[in-house]
N, C-alpha and C positions, 0 to 999 in steps of 0.2 A: 697837789703836784702841779708843776709848771709844764708848759708845752715844750716839746723837743724842738731844738733849733733846726730849721730847714734851710739847706743851702740853695741859693738861687743862682743858677748857672746862666751864663750869657751864650748867645748863639755862636760867637767866635770860639768858645771853648769846645763845642761839639764839632764845628767845621774843621778845626785843626787836627782832628783825629784821622783824617784820610789824606794827608799831604804826602807827596813824593818829593824827596829832596835830591837835588843834583849832587853828584853826577850820576847819570844813567850810562852804563858802559856795557859793551859786548865783552864776552870772555875772549881770551887770546885765540881760541879756535873757532870763534863766532857761533858756537852752538847754544849759548845762553846769554841772557841779558841780566845784569846785576843792578839793583837799585835799592835805595833806602826809603822806607815808608813807616808811618805810624798807624797803619791800618788796624793793628791789634791793640792799640792804645799805648804801645811802647815802641820806641824807635828800633827797627830791626833791619838787617841786611837780607835781601831776598834775591833769589836767582830763579829765573823761569826760562824754559826753552825758547829759543829765538824763532822756532818754526811755527809758533802761534797756537800750540796745543798745551793746555795745562796738564801737568803730571797726573796720571790716574784717570784721565778723561777717555 
């Protein structure tokens, strides 16, 4: 039996998983900040309270 192929990843592939993409914007009532990030490994739109407290904290 042959050896299984092993993927060799480069640093830039790991570093790219935590990027935030512009634009970062306030909601119309200024209670939340919306932004896009790939923190989960997939590009998503996020909204966090603008008061500085993460939900559930």
